[in-house]
C-alpha positions in Angstrom: 130.4 82.3 88.7 126.8 83.3 89.6 126.5 85.7 92.5 124.5 84.6 95.5 121.0 86.2 95.7 120.8 89.4 97.7 118.6 89.5 100.8 116.3 92.3 101.7 117.5 94.6 104.5 115.7 95.3 107.8 113.8 91.9 107.7 111.7 93.0 104.8 109.7 90.5 102.8 108.5 91.2 99.3 106.0 89.5 97.0 105.4 90.5 93.4 102.3 89.3 91.6 102.7 89.8 87.9 99.3 89.1 86.4 97.5 89.8 83.1 95.4 92.5 84.6 97.6 94.2 87.2 101.1 94.0 88.7 101.0 94.2 92.5 104.0 94.5 94.9 103.6 94.0 98.6 106.4 94.7 101.1 106.0 93.3 104.6 107.9 93.1 107.9 107.7 90.5 110.6 107.8 92.8 113.6 104.8 91.6 115.7 105.0 89.5 118.8 103.3 86.6 117.0 105.6 86.8 114.0 102.8 87.5 111.6 103.8 89.6 108.6 102.5 93.1 108.4 102.3 94.9 105.1 104.2 98.2 105.1 104.3 99.0 101.4 101.8 98.4 98.6 102.2 99.3 94.9 100.2 98.3 91.9 100.1 99.2 88.2 97.9 98.2 85.3 99.7 95.2 83.7 101.3 95.8 80.3 103.0 93.3 78.1 101.5 90.2 79.9 98.9 88.0 78.3 97.4 84.8 79.7 100.0 85.0 82.5 103.0 85.0 80.0 105.2 88.0 79.1 104.6 89.0 75.5 106.3 92.5 75.6 109.4 92.6 77.7 109.8 96.4 77.8 106.2 97.0 78.7 106.2 94.4 81.4 109.4 95.7 82.8 108.0 99.3 83.0 104.9 98.0 84.8 107.0 96.0 87.3 109.3 98.9 88.0 106.4 101.2 88.7 104.7 98.8 91.1 107.9 98.1 93.0 108.8 101.7 93.2 105.4 102.7 94.6 105.6 99.9 97.3 109.2 101.1 98.2 108.0 104.7 98.5 105.2 103.6 100.9 107.5 101.4 102.9 110.3 104.0 103.1 112.9 101.4 102.1 114.1 99.5 99.1 114.1 95.8 98.3 116.6 93.6 96.6 114.6 90.3 96.4 111.0 89.3 95.9 108.9 86.1 95.7 107.2 86.0 92.3 103.8 84.6 91.3 103.5 82.3 88.3 100.2 82.0 86.4 101.5 81.3 82.9 103.6 78.5 81.5 100.8 75.9 81.6 101.7 74.5 85.1 101.3 70.7 85.4 101.5 68.6 88.5 102.1 65.0 89.3 103.1 62.8 92.2 106.5 61.2 92.5 107.0 58.1 94.7 110.5 57.1 95.8 111.9 54.7 98.4 115.3 54.4 100.1 116.7 51.7 102.3 117.2 52.5 106.1 118.4 49.0 107.1 116.1 48.8 110.2 117.5 51.7 112.0 115.8 54.8 113.4 114.8 57.3 110.7 116.9 60.5 111.0 117.1 63.8 109.3 119.9 62.4 107.1 117.6 59.6 106.0 114.9 62.2 105.1 117.4 64.2 103.2 118.5 61.2 101.3 114.9 60.3 100.4 114.1 63.8 99.3 117.3 64.0 97.3 116.3 60.8 95.6 113.0 62.4 94.8 114.7 65.5 93.4 116.7 63.4 91.0 113.4 62.0 89.6 112.0 65.5 89.6 115.0 66.7 87.6 114.0 64.3 84.8 110.5 65.7 84.9 111.7 69.3 84.7 114.6 68.6 82.3 115.5 71.5 80.0 115.5 69.2 77.0 111.8 68.5 77.6 111.0 72.2 77.8 109.8 72.0 81.4 111.1 73.7 84.6 110.6 72.5 88.1 108.6 75.0 90.2 107.6 73.2 93.4 108.5 69.9 95.0 106.3 69.3 98.1 106.6 66.2 100.3 103.0 65.1 100.8 103.2 61.9 102.8 105.7 59.2 103.9 105.6 55.4 104.1 107.7 53.0 106.2 107.7 49.4 104.9 104.6 50.2 102.9 102.6 51.6 105.9 100.9 54.7 104.7 99.5 57.8 106.4 102.8 58.8 108.2 103.1 62.5 108.6 106.6 62.7 110.2 108.7 59.5 110.1 111.6 60.7 112.2 112.2 58.4 115.1 110.4 55.5 113.6 112.0 52.2 112.6 111.9 50.1 109.4 113.7 48.8 106.4 112.3 51.1 103.6 111.5 54.8 103.8 109.2 56.1 101.1 108.2 59.7 100.3 105.4 60.9 98.0 106.3 64.3 96.5 103.9 66.6 94.6 105.9 68.0 91.7 104.8 71.1 89.8 106.5 72.0 86.5 105.9 74.8 84.0 107.0 75.5 80.4 110.6 76.8 80.5 110.1 79.6 78.0 107.5 81.7 79.9 109.3 81.1 83.2 112.6 82.4 81.7 110.9 85.4 80.1 109.4 86.4 83.4 112.6 85.8 85.2 114.5 88.0 82.7 112.0 90.8 83.2 112.4 90.6 87.0 116.2 90.6 86.8 116.2 93.6 84.4 114.3 95.4 87.1 117.4 94.8 89.4 115.5 92.3 91.6 116.6 88.9 92.7 114.1 86.1 92.6 113.4 84.5 96.0 111.3 81.8 94.3 108.4 81.2 92.0 105.0 80.3 93.4 102.1 79.1 91.2 99.2 81.6 91.7 96.6 79.2 93.2 99.1 77.9 95.7 99.8 81.4 96.9 96.1 82.2 97.1 95.6 79.1 99.2 98.3 80.2 101.6 96.6 83.5 102.2 92.9 82.8 101.9 92.3 79.2 103.3 91.8 78.4 106.9 93.6 75.4 108.4 90.6 73.2 108.5 89.9 73.7 104.8 93.4 72.7 103.9 93.2 69.7 106.2 89.8 68.3 105.2 90.0 69.0 101.5 89.2 72.1 99.4 89.5 73.3 95.8 90.7 76.8 95.4 89.9 78.6 92.1 91.9 81.8 91.4 90.1 83.8 88.7 92.6 86.2 87.2 92.3 88.4 84.2 94.0 86.0 81.7 94.1 82.7 83.5 91.8 80.7 85.9 94.0 78.6 88.1 93.1 75.5 90.2 94.6 74.1 93.4 93.4 71.2 95.4 94.6 71.0 99.1 94.2 67.9 101.3 95.7 67.0 104.7 97.4 70.4 104.8 99.3 70.1 101.5 98.9 71.1 97.9 98.2 67.9 96.0 97.1 69.1 92.5 97.3 72.3 90.4 96.1 73.2 86.9 95.1 76.2 84.9 92.7 77.1 82.1 93.6 80.0 79.8 90.3 81.9 80.4 89.8 84.8 82.8 88.1 88.1 83.5 89.8 89.8 80.5 88.0 87.4 78.2 84.7 88.5 79.7 85.7 92.2 79.0 86.6 91.3 75.4 83.2 89.6 74.9 81.4 92.7 76.2 83.4 95.0 73.9 82.6 92.8 70.9 79.0 92.0 71.8 78.0 95.6 72.6 80.5 97.4 70.1 82.1 99.4 72.9 85.7 100.2 73.6 87.6 97.9 76.0 87.9 100.5 78.7 84.2 101.1 78.7 83.5 97.4 78.6 85.5 96.9 81.8 83.6 99.8 83.4 80.2 98.3 82.3 81.3 94.9 83.7 82.3 96.5 87.0 79.3 98.7 87.5 76.4 96.7 86.0 77.8 93.2 85.5 76.2 90.2 87.1 77.1 86.5 86.8 73.4 85.3 86.9 70.4 86.9 85.1 67.8 88.5 87.4 64.2 89.5 86.8 65.0 93.2 86.9 67.6 93.1 84.1 65.1 93.6 81.4 63.7 96.8 83.1 67.1 98.5 83.6 68.6 100.5 80.8 72.4 101.3 80.6 74.3 103.7 78.4 76.9 102.0 76.2 79.4 104.2 74.4 80.0 103.0 70.8 83.4 102.3 69.3 84.7 105.4 67.4 82.0 107.7 68.7 82.9 108.2 72.4 84.4 111.6 71.7 81.2 112.8 70.1 79.2 111.8 73.1 77.1 109.2 71.2 76.0 106.3 73.3 73.5 103.5 72.8 71.0 102.5 75.4 70.6 98.7 76.0 68.8 96.6 78.5 71.0 95.3 81.3 69.9 91.8 80.3 72.0 92.1 77.1 75.1 92.7 79.2 74.4 89.8 81.5 73.6 87.7 78.4 77.2 88.3 77.3 78.9 87.7 80.7 77.1 84.6 81.9 78.0 82.2 79.0 81.7 83.0 79.3 81.6 82.4 83.1 79.7 79.2 82.6 82.3 78.0 80.1 85.1 78.8 82.6 83.5 76.8 85.4 82.7 73.9 83.1 86.4 73.8 82.0 87.4 73.8 85.6 85.0 71.0 86.4 86.2 68.9 83.5 89.9 69.4 84.5 89.1 68.3 88.1 87.1 65.3 87.0 89.8 64.2 84.5 92.5 64.6 87.2 90.7 62.3 89.7 91.1 64.9 92.4 87.5 66.2 92.2 86.4 64.0 95.1 89.6 64.5 97.1 88.9 68.3 97.2 85.7 67.6 99.1 82.5 69.7 98.8 84.3 73.0 99.4 85.4 75.6 96.8 87.0 78.9 97.6 87.1 81.6 94.9 89.8 84.2 94.7 91.1 86.7 92.1 89.7 89.9 90.8 87.4 88.2 88.3 85.4 86.4 91.1 84.0 89.7 92.5 81.0 90.0 90.2 77.6 89.6 92.0 76.2 86.2 91.6 79.5 84.5 91.1 79.1 82.2 94.1 75.7 81.0 93.0 76.9 80.3 89.4 80.0 78.4 90.6 77.9 76.4 93.2 75.4 75.5 90.5 78.0 74.3 87.9 80.5 72.7 90.2 77.9 71.3 92.6 79.9 72.3 95.6 79.7 74.8 98.5 81.4 78.0 97.5 82.7 81.0 99.4 84.8 84.1 98.3 88.3 84.0 99.8 90.2 87.0 101.1 93.7 87.4 102.6 93.5 86.4 106.2 97.0 85.5 107.2 98.7 88.8 106.5 98.1 92.0 108.5 98.2 95.6 107.4 96.1 95.4 104.3 93.6 98.2 103.9 89.9 97.6 103.0 90.6 98.5 99.3 93.5 96.0 99.1 92.1 93.3 101.3 89.8 91.7 98.8 90.1 88.5 96.7 92.0 90.3 94.0 95.0 90.6 96.4 95.0 86.9 97.6 97.9 86.0 95.4 100.1 88.9 96.4 99.4 88.3 100.1 100.1 84.6 99.6 103.5 85.3 98.3 104.3 87.0 101.6 102.9 84.0 103.5 105.1 81.7 101.3 108.2 83.7 102.0 107.5 83.6 105.8 106.9 79.9 105.8 110.0 79.1 103.7 112.1 81.5 105.6 113.0 83.2 102.3 113.8 86.5 104.2 116.2 84.9 106.7 119.7 86.5 106.5 122.5 84.4 105.0 124.5 84.2 108.2 121.6 82.4 109.9 121.8 79.6 107.3 124.0 76.6 107.8 127.0 76.7 105.5 127.7 73.0 104.7 125.9 71.3 101.9 124.6 68.6 104.2 123.4 71.0 106.8 121.6 73.1 104.1 119.9 69.9 102.9 118.8 68.9 106.4 117.7 72.5 107.1 115.6 72.4 104.0 114.0 69.1 105.1 113.1 70.7 108.4 111.6 73.7 106.7 109.5 71.5 104.4 108.3 69.4 107.4 107.4 72.6 109.3 105.4 73.9 106.3 103.5 70.8 105.3 103.1 68.6 108.4 
């Protein structure tokens, strides 16, 4: 018999972002008068054993996770038993499930909502069935209908014969999810839930009006660029393309014949997403592969570096645009795009994205979590901060004794939690 998941002590909330570039653990506590979480522990480590968001070396990934969690615990002065985990690999796919149940003309109650959502979960189970190699990650109620009338945000108290619910279902490949879960469990951590990376970024970096009116969030990680479309306060579409900032670094290393660590340094110090007139006049030193110990370096124009970076970024945004257009959610996301993730920090990224996507673009930073220093408050930490926001919204840190004990009560409680989060 499986043991129940352990809960963190002292009201601690933990989020663990396992990416291709870095592993970041945030520990927060809800101790303010407004209930906003405040970060009390931060730990990060260069990611090892993770490629394109999927674990490729269990031992290396485990060491990186342990180091990041230990550093956060040291800073917080306490230990954690559970964390909410980001998910960027596994080729996440989303679709909408529509179900209806009979309510026989009486007033819609919490029990009716529970029945409709349970019916939706049975359909979801077929979508995320192990035999099909997919695992359910999210099931989010987006909208309700009563006797075909749409646009209902909360049907409780209304009357009708048929109650319908539209649920946004996100699934991921079972193998990558299980591999990541095994790594987390080998680090003696319980999993408080998986959250796809762009959903987490949206919870931390988007303002309420953006989520309500329609916005596309693009999280640019090291190995994966993830997409999320929000509308009327809910996540309605998510996708990912297996291209990220690490591919830009590899292009630089190959194009300029320089080691990967120097390629990352050149990208950070001199990289630009869009060519400028001064690029041809500025010279930069590029250490050559195999000759860095001898102090040999080659001087090249900065325009050569930009000429390597810009095509890869253009390709990335064109892939995002094609995915959005194919999904049919391009117009629903409105004219607003928010960029998050470490790879979006290159100068000129906003202009390039705006030109290719033909939308208004801004850089998103965590705004719903307190306690982040300037160095850890940038777009690279949007996912980690969003995991904390997700845990708070879903009451993942609530102690077990505060939860109802009957199956029916737990289901009704979950319905109420979903409604509070999404409506």
